[in-house]
C-alpha positions in Angstrom: 0.0 0.0 0.0 1.0 3.6 -0.6 0.2 5.7 2.4 0.3 9.5 2.3 1.8 11.1 5.4 0.9 14.8 5.2 1.7 17.7 7.5 3.6 20.9 7.7 7.1 21.7 6.4 7.6 23.2 9.8 6.3 21.3 12.8 6.5 21.1 16.6 8.7 18.6 18.3 5.7 16.6 19.3 4.4 16.5 15.7 7.8 15.4 14.5 7.8 12.6 17.0 4.4 11.4 15.9 5.3 11.6 12.2 8.6 9.7 12.9 6.7 6.9 14.7 4.0 6.8 11.9 6.8 6.4 9.3 8.5 3.6 11.2 5.3 1.7 11.9 4.2 2.0 8.2 7.5 0.7 7.0 7.3 -2.3 9.4 4.0 -3.2 7.8 5.4 -2.9 4.3 3.7 0.3 3.3 5.4 2.8 0.9 5.4 6.4 2.3 4.3 9.2 -0.1 4.6 12.7 1.0 5.6 16.2 -0.1 9.3 15.4 0.3 10.4 18.5 2.2 11.1 19.1 6.0 9.0 19.0 9.1 6.4 16.2 9.3 7.5 14.9 5.8 11.1 14.5 6.8 10.3 13.0 10.2 8.0 10.4 8.6 10.6 9.5 5.9 13.3 9.2 8.5 11.2 6.9 10.6 10.4 4.8 7.5 14.1 4.6 6.4 15.3 3.6 9.8 12.9 0.6 9.6 14.0 -0.3 6.0 11.0 1.3 4.3 10.6 3.0 0.9 9.8 6.7 0.6 8.5 8.9 -2.3 8.6 12.7 -2.1 6.5 14.7 -4.5 8.1 18.1 -4.5 6.5 21.5 -5.2 9.6 22.9 -7.0 11.6 22.0 -10.0 14.6 20.4 -8.3 14.9 16.8 -7.0 17.8 17.9 -4.8 15.3 19.9 -2.6 14.0 16.6 -1.2 14.9 15.7 2.4 17.7 13.2 2.8 15.3 10.3 3.6 13.5 10.4 0.3 14.3 7.4 -1.9 12.4 8.7 -5.0 12.1 12.4 -5.5 9.6 13.7 -8.1 10.1 17.4 -9.0 6.8 18.8 -10.2 7.4 22.6 -10.3 3.6 22.7 -9.5 3.7 24.4 -6.1 0.8 23.4 -3.9 -1.0 21.8 -6.8 1.4 18.8 -6.3 -0.9 18.0 -3.3 -3.4 16.4 -5.7 -0.7 14.0 -6.9 0.2 12.9 -3.4 -3.4 12.3 -2.5 -4.4 10.6 -5.7 -1.4 8.3 -5.5 -2.0 7.3 -1.8 -4.4 4.5 -0.9 -5.1 6.3 2.4 -3.7 9.4 4.3 -2.5 10.1 7.8 -2.4 13.8 8.6 0.0 14.9 11.4 -0.5 18.5 12.5 -0.3 20.8 9.5 -1.4 24.1 8.1 -3.5 25.1 5.1 -1.6 22.9 2.7 -2.4 19.9 4.8 -6.0 21.0 5.0 -6.2 21.1 1.2 -4.8 17.6 1.1 -7.4 16.4 3.6 -10.2 18.0 1.6 -9.0 16.4 -1.7 -8.5 13.0 -0.1 -12.1 13.1 1.3 -13.4 14.2 -2.1 -11.6 11.3 -3.7 -13.1 8.8 -1.2 -9.8 8.1 0.5 -9.6 7.1 4.2 -8.2 10.1 6.2 -6.8 9.7 9.7 -6.0 12.8 11.7 -3.3 12.6 14.3 -3.1 15.9 16.2 -4.4 17.5 13.0 -7.3 19.4 11.7 -10.9 19.1 13.0 -13.4 19.9 10.3 -17.0 20.7 10.9 -20.0 21.8 8.8 -22.6 24.0 10.6 -21.0 23.0 13.9 -21.1 19.2 13.3 -17.8 17.4 13.1 -17.1 15.6 9.8 -17.2 11.9 10.7 -15.4 10.9 7.5 -12.1 12.0 9.2 -11.0 9.4 11.7 -9.4 10.9 14.8 -6.6 8.9 16.2 -5.0 9.2 19.6 -1.8 7.4 18.7 0.5 6.5 15.8 -0.2 2.8 16.3 -4.0 3.3 15.9 -3.5 5.7 12.9 -1.4 3.1 11.1 -3.7 0.2 12.0 -6.6 2.2 10.6 -5.1 3.0 7.2 -3.6 -0.5 6.8 -7.0 -2.0 7.0 -8.5 0.4 4.4 -7.8 -1.9 1.4 -7.1 -0.6 -2.0 
C-alpha cells in the first residue's frame, strides 16, 4: 500500500515525534510512504520509515529533486507548487495527517473528495454547521492511525 503522510514543512517537536513513529510503523507493515518530500512532518515520517527499512517517495513542489529531504528514496520534482498535493493524495491509498497548516487542510479535503480514508493525528478538525465531519477518523496514537489505514484496502 502507498500511504500518504501529510503535514507541515515546519512542525512542533511533538508533531515530528508522531510523524517519525508513523513512518516507522508503516515501514514495518510494508507500506510505501508518499509525502511532499520536504522538511518537518514529511522529513520525520521519511526518517522513521528509512530507519525501519522502508521506501519513501517525495512529490516536491519545486523543479529540483535535490530539494528533497535526505530520507526520500524517490524524488519527483513537479514545479507545480501546492498543486502537487493532488498528486500525493491521488497516489495514496489512504492518508495520515499529522499536524499541518492550510496545505495539509487542502490535502485532507482532496482525499475526502476522492473517497480516501483520512486519519487525523493531532491535526485538523473539520465541521460543517457545527457538526464534526465523521469521515475524518481521529486517532489518539501513531499505532492506531497506522492500523486504521492499513485496514483500508485498495
